C-alpha positions as CSV (number, residue, x, y, z in Angstrom):
1,M,11.3,39.1,-28.6
2,I,10.9,36.1,-26.4
3,L,14.1,34.0,-25.9
4,Q,13.4,30.3,-25.8
5,K,15.5,28.2,-23.4
6,P,17.4,25.3,-24.9
7,P,15.8,21.8,-24.5
8,V,16.5,20.3,-21.1
9,R,18.3,17.3,-22.6
10,S,21.2,19.4,-23.8
11,S,21.5,21.3,-20.5
12,V,21.5,18.3,-18.2
13,S,23.8,16.2,-20.3
14,A,26.7,18.1,-19.0
15,N,25.6,17.7,-15.4
16,S,27.2,15.4,-12.9
17,S,26.0,11.9,-12.1
18,F,22.9,12.1,-10.1
19,Q,23.7,9.3,-7.7
20,D,27.2,9.9,-6.4
21,G,27.8,13.6,-7.2
22,K,30.8,13.0,-9.5
23,T,31.3,15.2,-12.5
24,T,31.5,12.4,-15.2
25,P,29.7,13.3,-18.4
26,Q,26.8,11.0,-19.3
27,D,24.4,10.6,-22.2
28,G,21.6,13.2,-22.1
29,L,18.9,10.6,-22.4
30,N,20.2,8.7,-19.4
31,Q,20.4,11.9,-17.4
32,V,16.8,12.7,-18.2
33,N,15.8,9.2,-17.1
34,A,17.8,9.6,-13.9
35,I,16.0,12.8,-13.1
36,H,12.7,11.2,-13.8
37,L,13.5,8.4,-11.3
38,S,14.8,10.8,-8.7
39,D,11.8,13.1,-8.2
40,I,8.1,12.3,-8.2
41,A,7.4,15.4,-10.3
42,A,10.5,15.4,-12.5
43,D,8.5,14.8,-15.7
44,L,6.5,17.9,-15.1
45,F,9.7,19.8,-14.3
46,L,11.3,18.6,-17.6
47,E,8.3,19.7,-19.5
48,A,8.4,23.2,-17.8
49,D,12.2,23.4,-18.5
50,Q,11.6,23.4,-22.2
51,D,9.2,26.4,-22.1
52,S,10.0,30.1,-22.1
53,E,10.6,31.4,-18.6
54,V,8.8,34.5,-19.5
55,E,5.6,32.6,-20.4
56,L,5.9,30.5,-17.2
57,M,6.2,33.7,-15.1
58,V,3.1,35.2,-16.7
59,E,1.1,32.0,-16.0
60,S,2.6,31.7,-12.5
61,E,0.5,34.4,-11.0
62,S,-2.8,32.8,-11.7
63,V,-1.6,29.4,-10.4
64,R,-0.3,31.0,-7.2
65,K,-3.7,32.6,-6.6
66,K,-5.5,29.3,-7.1
67,L,-3.1,27.6,-4.6
68,D,-3.6,30.5,-2.2
69,W,-7.4,29.8,-2.2
70,I,-7.2,26.0,-2.0
71,I,-4.0,24.7,-0.4
72,V,-3.3,27.4,2.2
73,P,-6.8,27.5,3.8
74,I,-7.0,23.7,4.0
75,V,-3.6,23.3,5.6
76,A,-4.3,26.3,7.9
77,I,-7.6,24.8,9.1
78,T,-6.0,21.4,9.6
79,H,-3.2,22.9,11.7
80,A,-5.7,25.0,13.7
81,L,-7.7,21.8,14.5
82,Q,-4.5,20.1,15.7
83,F,-3.8,23.1,18.0
84,L,-7.4,23.0,19.2
85,N,-7.0,19.2,20.0
86,K,-3.8,19.8,21.8
87,T,-5.2,22.6,24.0
88,S,-8.6,21.0,24.5
89,L,-7.3,19.9,27.9
90,N,-6.8,23.5,28.7
91,Y,-10.5,24.3,28.1
92,A,-11.9,21.1,29.7
93,S,-9.9,21.8,32.9
94,A,-12.0,24.9,33.5
95,Y,-15.2,22.8,33.6
96,G,-14.7,19.9,36.1
97,L,-12.2,17.7,34.3
98,I,-9.5,17.9,37.0
99,A,-11.9,16.9,39.9
100,D,-13.8,14.2,37.9
101,V,-10.7,12.4,36.6
102,G,-8.4,13.0,39.6
103,L,-5.8,15.3,38.0
104,E,-5.1,17.5,41.0
105,G,-1.6,19.0,41.6
106,Q,1.2,17.9,39.3
107,R,-1.0,15.1,37.8
108,Y,-2.5,17.7,35.4
109,S,1.0,18.8,34.4
110,W,1.9,15.2,33.6
111,V,-1.2,14.6,31.6
112,A,-0.5,17.8,29.6
113,S,3.0,16.7,28.9
114,T,2.2,13.1,28.1
115,F,0.8,14.3,24.8
116,N,4.3,15.5,24.0
117,F,5.8,12.2,25.0
118,G,3.7,10.5,22.3
119,F,4.6,13.4,19.9
120,L,8.3,12.9,20.7
121,F,8.2,9.1,20.4
122,W,6.7,9.3,16.9
123,S,8.4,12.4,15.5
124,I,11.3,10.8,13.5
125,P,9.3,7.7,12.3
126,T,6.4,9.9,11.0
127,N,8.8,12.2,9.1
128,L,10.5,9.2,7.5
129,I,7.0,7.8,6.6
130,I,6.0,11.1,5.1
131,Q,8.9,10.9,2.7
132,R,7.9,7.5,1.4
133,V,4.0,7.5,1.3
134,P,1.3,9.7,-0.4
135,I,1.3,12.7,1.9
136,G,-2.4,13.7,1.3
137,K,-3.7,10.3,2.2
138,Y,-1.4,9.8,5.1
139,T,-2.3,13.1,6.7
140,G,-6.0,12.6,6.1
141,I,-6.0,9.2,7.8
142,N,-4.2,10.7,10.8
143,I,-6.9,13.3,11.1
144,L,-9.6,10.7,11.2
145,I,-7.8,8.7,13.8
146,W,-7.1,11.6,16.1
147,A,-10.8,12.7,15.7
148,L,-11.9,9.3,17.1
149,L,-9.3,9.6,19.9
150,M,-10.7,13.0,20.9
151,C,-14.1,11.5,21.3
152,C,-12.6,8.7,23.4
153,H,-11.5,11.3,25.9
154,A,-15.1,11.6,27.1
155,A,-15.0,8.0,28.3
156,V,-11.9,8.4,30.5
157,T,-12.5,8.0,34.2
158,N,-9.1,8.0,35.8
159,Y,-5.6,9.4,35.7
160,S,-3.9,6.4,34.1
161,S,-6.4,6.2,31.3
162,M,-6.0,9.9,30.5
163,L,-2.2,9.4,30.4
164,A,-2.6,6.6,27.9
165,I,-5.0,8.4,25.5
166,R,-3.0,11.6,25.5
167,F,0.1,9.7,24.6
168,I,-1.6,8.0,21.7
169,L,-3.1,11.3,20.5
170,G,0.4,12.8,20.5
171,M,1.6,10.1,18.3
172,F,-1.0,10.6,15.6
173,E,-0.8,14.4,15.8
174,A,3.0,14.2,15.3
175,A,2.4,13.9,11.6
176,I,0.5,17.1,11.1
177,A,3.1,19.9,11.5
178,P,5.7,18.2,9.3
179,S,3.0,17.4,6.8
180,A,2.0,21.1,6.7
181,M,5.6,22.0,6.1
182,N,6.0,19.5,3.3
183,I,2.7,20.4,1.6
184,I,3.5,24.1,1.6
185,S,7.1,23.6,0.4
186,M,5.7,21.2,-2.4
187,W,3.6,24.1,-3.8
188,Y,5.5,27.3,-3.0
189,P,9.1,28.5,-3.6
190,R,11.0,29.4,-0.5
191,N,10.6,33.2,-1.1
192,E,6.8,32.7,-0.8
193,A,6.7,30.1,1.9
194,P,7.2,32.1,5.1
195,F,4.1,34.2,4.6
196,R,1.9,31.1,3.9
197,M,3.3,29.2,6.8
198,C,2.7,32.1,9.1
199,I,-0.9,32.2,7.9
200,V,-1.1,28.5,8.8
201,L,0.3,29.2,12.3
202,G,-1.8,32.3,12.6
203,F,-4.9,30.1,12.3
204,N,-3.8,28.7,15.7
205,G,-4.9,32.0,17.1
206,L,-8.3,31.5,15.4
207,A,-8.4,28.0,17.0
208,A,-7.7,29.6,20.4
209,M,-10.7,32.0,19.8
210,V,-13.0,29.1,18.6
211,G,-11.8,27.0,21.6
212,A,-12.5,29.8,24.0
213,L,-16.0,30.3,22.7
214,L,-16.6,26.6,22.4
215,G,-15.3,25.9,25.9
216,F,-17.5,28.7,27.3
217,G,-20.6,27.7,25.4
218,V,-20.4,23.9,25.8
219,G,-19.1,24.3,29.3
220,H,-22.3,26.0,30.4
221,V,-24.6,23.3,29.0
222,H,-25.9,21.4,32.0
223,D,-29.1,19.8,30.8
224,V,-27.4,16.8,29.2
225,A,-26.5,13.3,30.6
226,I,-22.8,13.9,30.4
227,H,-20.4,16.4,32.1
228,P,-19.6,19.7,30.2
229,W,-15.9,18.7,29.9
230,Q,-16.9,15.4,28.2
231,L,-19.1,17.3,25.7
232,I,-16.2,19.6,24.8
233,F,-14.1,16.6,23.7
234,I,-17.0,15.0,21.8
235,V,-17.8,18.2,19.9
236,I,-14.2,18.8,19.0
237,G,-13.7,15.2,17.9
238,G,-16.8,15.4,15.7
239,I,-15.6,18.5,14.0
240,N,-12.2,16.9,13.3
241,F,-13.8,13.8,11.8
242,L,-15.8,15.8,9.3
243,W,-12.7,17.8,8.4
244,G,-10.7,14.6,7.8
245,I,-13.1,13.5,5.1
246,V,-12.8,16.9,3.4
247,F,-9.0,16.7,3.6
248,L,-8.9,13.3,2.0
249,L,-11.2,14.4,-0.9
250,V,-9.4,17.6,-1.7
251,V,-5.7,17.5,-0.9
252,P,-3.5,15.9,-3.5
253,D,-0.4,13.8,-2.8
254,T,1.7,15.5,-5.5
255,P,1.2,18.2,-8.2
256,K,0.6,15.3,-10.7
257,N,-2.7,14.3,-9.1
258,A,-4.1,17.7,-8.2
259,R,-7.6,17.5,-9.5
260,F,-8.2,21.2,-9.2
261,L,-5.4,22.0,-11.6
262,S,-5.2,21.5,-15.4
263,H,-2.1,19.8,-16.8
264,R,-0.6,23.1,-17.8
265,E,-1.2,24.5,-14.3
266,K,0.5,21.4,-12.8
267,V,3.6,22.1,-15.0
268,V,3.7,25.8,-13.9
269,A,3.2,24.8,-10.2
270,T,6.1,22.4,-10.4
271,W,8.3,25.0,-12.1
272,R,7.4,27.5,-9.3
273,A,8.3,25.1,-6.5
274,S,11.5,24.0,-8.2
275,K,13.0,27.5,-7.6
276,S,13.5,26.5,-4.0
277,M,16.4,24.3,-5.3
278,V,15.3,21.2,-3.2
279,G,13.0,19.4,-5.7
280,I,9.5,18.3,-4.9
281,K,9.8,14.9,-3.3
282,T,12.0,11.7,-3.6
283,K,10.9,8.5,-1.9
284,E,14.4,6.8,-1.7
285,F,16.1,6.8,1.7
286,K,19.8,7.7,1.4
287,L,22.0,6.9,4.4
288,K,24.7,9.4,3.5
289,Q,22.1,12.2,3.6
290,A,20.9,11.0,7.0
291,I,24.5,11.1,8.4
292,E,25.0,14.6,6.8
293,A,21.9,15.9,8.7
294,L,23.3,14.6,12.0
295,C,26.6,16.4,11.4
296,D,25.2,19.7,10.0
297,F,25.7,22.9,12.0
298,N,22.8,24.5,10.3
299,V,20.5,21.6,11.3
300,W,21.6,21.7,14.9
301,C,21.0,25.4,15.2
302,T,17.4,25.0,14.0
303,T,17.0,22.0,16.3
304,I,18.1,24.2,19.3
305,L,15.5,26.8,18.2
306,G,12.9,24.0,18.0
307,A,13.7,23.0,21.6
308,T,13.4,26.6,23.0
309,A,10.2,27.2,21.0
310,G,8.8,23.9,22.4
311,I,9.5,24.9,26.0
312,I,7.8,28.3,25.4
313,I,4.7,26.8,23.7
314,G,4.5,23.9,26.0
315,G,4.3,26.2,29.0
316,I,2.1,28.9,27.6
317,G,-0.2,26.6,25.7
318,N,-1.2,24.5,28.7
319,F,-1.2,27.2,31.4
320,A,-2.6,30.3,29.7
321,T,-5.9,29.7,31.3
322,S,-4.4,29.2,34.8
323,L,-2.2,32.3,34.3
324,I,-5.0,34.6,33.3
325,K,-7.4,33.2,35.9
326,G,-4.7,33.8,38.6
327,F,-4.8,37.5,37.7
328,G,-8.5,37.6,38.6
329,F,-10.1,37.4,35.2
330,P,-12.7,35.0,33.6
331,A,-9.9,33.1,31.8
332,T,-11.9,31.3,29.1
333,L,-13.4,34.4,27.5
334,L,-10.3,36.5,27.9
335,Q,-8.4,34.1,25.6
336,L,-10.5,35.6,22.7
337,P,-8.3,38.7,22.4
338,L,-5.3,36.5,22.9
339,G,-6.2,34.3,19.9
340,G,-7.3,37.4,17.8
341,F,-3.9,39.0,18.5
342,A,-2.1,35.9,17.3
343,F,-4.4,35.5,14.3
344,V,-3.4,39.0,13.0
345,M,0.2,39.4,14.2
346,V,1.6,36.0,13.2
347,P,0.8,36.4,9.5
348,I,2.2,40.0,9.7
349,C,5.5,38.4,10.9
350,G,5.5,36.1,8.0
351,F,4.7,39.0,5.6
352,A,7.8,40.8,7.0
353,A,10.0,37.8,6.6
354,T,8.8,37.2,3.0
355,Y,8.6,40.7,1.5
356,F,11.2,42.8,3.3
357,G,14.5,41.3,2.3
358,N,13.6,37.8,3.3
359,Y,15.4,38.3,6.6
360,R,14.2,35.2,8.5
361,C,16.8,35.3,11.3
362,L,16.4,39.0,11.9
363,T,12.6,38.7,12.0
364,L,13.0,35.8,14.4
365,I,15.0,38.0,16.7
366,L,12.7,40.9,16.5
367,I,9.5,38.9,17.1
368,S,11.1,37.4,20.2
369,L,11.3,40.8,21.9
370,P,7.6,41.6,22.6
371,P,6.8,38.2,24.3
372,L,10.2,38.4,26.2
373,G,9.2,41.9,27.4
374,G,5.8,40.5,28.4
375,L,7.4,37.8,30.5
376,I,9.6,40.3,32.2
377,G,6.5,42.4,32.9
378,I,4.8,39.4,34.5
379,R,7.9,38.7,36.5
380,V,8.2,42.2,38.0
381,T,4.7,43.7,38.0
382,S,2.6,43.4,41.2
383,L,-0.7,41.7,41.2
384,D,-2.4,45.0,41.9
385,H,-1.9,45.9,38.2
386,R,-3.8,43.0,36.8
387,W,-4.6,44.7,33.4
388,V,-0.9,45.2,32.8
389,L,-0.4,41.5,33.6
390,L,-3.2,40.5,31.3
391,G,-1.6,42.5,28.4
392,C,1.7,40.8,29.1
393,S,0.0,37.5,28.9
394,W,-1.6,38.3,25.6
395,L,1.8,38.9,24.1
396,Q,2.8,35.3,24.7
397,L,0.9,33.8,21.7
398,L,3.4,35.6,19.4
399,A,5.6,32.6,20.2
400,L,3.7,30.9,17.4
401,A,5.5,33.1,14.9
402,L,8.8,31.7,16.3
403,I,7.8,28.2,15.3
404,V,6.9,29.0,11.7
405,L,10.0,31.2,11.2
406,V,12.2,28.4,12.3
407,W,10.2,26.0,10.1
408,T,10.9,28.2,7.1
409,L,14.6,28.3,8.0
410,L,14.6,24.5,8.0
411,T,12.6,23.9,4.8
412,A,14.5,26.7,2.8
413,N,18.0,25.7,3.9
414,V,18.1,21.9,3.9
415,G,18.5,20.2,0.5
416,G,18.1,16.5,-0.1
417,H,14.9,14.7,0.8
418,T,16.3,12.2,3.2
419,K,18.4,14.9,4.9
420,R,15.3,17.1,5.2
421,S,13.2,14.2,6.6
422,V,15.9,13.5,9.3
423,A,16.3,17.2,10.0
424,N,12.6,17.6,10.4
425,G,12.4,14.6,12.7
426,M,15.2,16.0,14.8
427,W,13.4,19.3,15.0
428,F,10.1,17.9,16.1
429,L,11.9,15.5,18.5
430,F,13.5,18.4,20.3
431,F,10.3,20.5,20.0
432,G,8.3,17.7,21.7
433,A,10.9,17.4,24.4
434,G,10.7,21.1,24.9
435,N,6.9,20.9,25.2
436,I,7.4,18.3,28.0
437,G,9.8,20.6,29.8
438,G,7.6,23.7,29.3
439,A,4.5,22.0,30.7
440,N,6.4,20.9,33.8
441,V,8.2,24.1,34.8
442,F,4.8,25.5,36.0
443,F,4.5,24.4,39.6
444,A,1.0,24.6,41.2
445,R,2.5,25.9,44.5
446,E,3.8,29.0,42.7
447,A,0.4,30.1,41.3
448,P,-0.5,32.7,40.2
449,R,2.9,34.2,39.4
450,Y,4.8,31.0,38.5
451,F,8.2,32.6,39.0
452,S,10.3,29.5,38.1
453,A,8.4,29.0,34.9
454,I,8.6,32.7,33.9
455,T,12.3,32.7,34.5
456,A,12.8,29.5,32.4
457,L,10.9,31.0,29.5
458,I,13.0,34.3,29.7
459,V,16.1,32.2,29.4
460,C,14.7,30.3,26.4
461,Y,14.1,33.6,24.6
462,G,17.7,34.6,25.3
463,V,18.9,31.3,23.8
464,T,16.6,31.8,20.8
465,I,18.0,35.3,20.1
466,L,21.6,34.1,20.4
467,T,21.1,31.0,18.3
468,A,19.3,32.9,15.5
469,A,22.1,35.5,15.4
470,T,24.7,32.7,15.2
471,L,22.8,31.0,12.4
472,W,22.5,34.2,10.5
473,I,26.3,34.8,10.7
474,Y,27.1,31.2,9.7
475,M,24.8,31.2,6.6
476,T,25.9,34.7,5.5
477,L,29.6,33.7,5.6
478,E,28.8,30.4,3.8
479,N,26.9,32.3,1.0
480,R,29.9,34.7,0.7
481,R,32.3,31.8,0.4
482,R,30.2,30.2,-2.4
483,N,30.0,33.6,-4.2
484,R,33.8,33.9,-4.1
485,R,34.1,30.4,-5.6
486,L,31.6,31.3,-8.3
487,A,33.6,34.4,-9.1
488,E,36.8,32.5,-9.3
489,S,35.3,29.9,-11.6
490,G,34.0,32.6,-14.0
491,E,30.5,31.1,-14.0
492,T,27.5,33.4,-14.1
493,L,25.0,33.7,-11.3
494,D,22.1,32.7,-13.5
495,H,23.8,29.5,-14.6
496,S,24.7,28.7,-11.1
497,E,21.1,29.1,-9.9
498,R,19.9,26.9,-12.8
499,E,22.4,24.2,-11.8
500,A,21.2,24.4,-8.2
501,I,17.6,23.9,-9.4
502,L,18.5,20.9,-11.5
503,Q,20.5,19.5,-8.6
504,G,17.5,19.9,-6.4
505,V,15.5,17.7,-8.7
506,Q,18.4,15.3,-8.6
507,D,18.0,15.1,-4.8
508,R,21.4,16.8,-4.0
509,T,21.8,18.2,-0.5
510,D,22.6,21.8,0.2
511,R,26.2,20.9,0.8
512,Q,26.6,19.0,-2.4
513,S,25.0,21.8,-4.5
514,Q,27.5,24.6,-4.6
515,G,24.9,26.7,-6.5
516,F,22.6,26.6,-3.5
517,R,22.3,29.8,-1.4
518,Y,21.0,29.9,2.1
519,A,18.0,32.0,2.9
520,T,19.1,34.0,5.9
């Protein structure tokens, strides 16, 4: 026997006012209208809410598979191209860029970090824009612009011009990572998101492999009118432009305009995503939510994790070639196993975080240990053991898993769309600042060991482990407090979860929704 759920109107009529969080009863029809105005996919949610949950669960599997074959690969390839763009400087530097443009000494470090100044400058504005505009179109336009900017790198002739174009490139690429987070959270509940986001970040390893092969192949082309490093930028820019067109044609702005789904599949997809208790998307900016984000301990912990991850990625991403080359290896080709290692291991980390108890913080701590051990190995191993040093270097790309696990902590545990936009902006602001710091702790005079940089990265891993443990304790204690209040009120867990889902559609924050439970 299939039990039908009561119509949504009767269930929401007893809910609180959507705008101010007070528990004053209102007419059911007004409440439905309020929900409709609050979330861009609320009408699909209301339609799903009147169906049998058993039927929705049966249909959910086929919808998930379709999303896995369409949304995840597109987002993953897009993020991989962004990583390729960012690290293109790394590949071009091996084929005459530094001498031709005058980037000797610390100038190269400043060019590498200038990308992150642009990223940092535009982090909060782009997150607020993402909340208010069609995300598919906005992201696609950014891809086309950065593609043209990549091609413009080939025309640069001096240090100041390179600084300018890297800054502008950083601005337009600041939208991609938060767009990826928002697109994945729009289509997947939070218990499924970590694995998909780790697939997205794992594709950065694939980008490292493609970049290494591309850099090696294009870098050895000498029978053309331009330098090999210029050709690298033009080829990467052309690939990006073609992909930008594909992105604009395929990626929808909301579940409502997904052309690859039937109406019923859109309803099921919205129901699936609503289980994250944060709704789909609300365009209205709410000052109270912005202030709450700035005062939230949870948000600041994830922001600190973003800063430490930024320092680690900023250092390793821009100096992996120099590090491996300093150990006596052909650096470009030996980044192939480095990328392959990340391509396999980062999704495995997401799989562990998703399917083994959903222990995000614990997985974050455990995945910090291998690259930390690798850094210590680089610090203490003599240059005579260059294969050991190479293996320690390969471990460093596991840091990509740190980024995505912190992302999933952020997207799963911050309710309220304005609060999430501000929290995302804070995270990427500090991540960009960390990238700047990471690129500038590698001093040319310390090559090939870079003792100061390695020490700084070891400290960052220590801070990451401590912060993740603190955040886990905080969220666990808060969940227990809410469970005690639930038990004292006599309310059932199922009813509490349903209220949290409805309040997510109403754009309530995680603090306002007492049925919300943090994903630790």
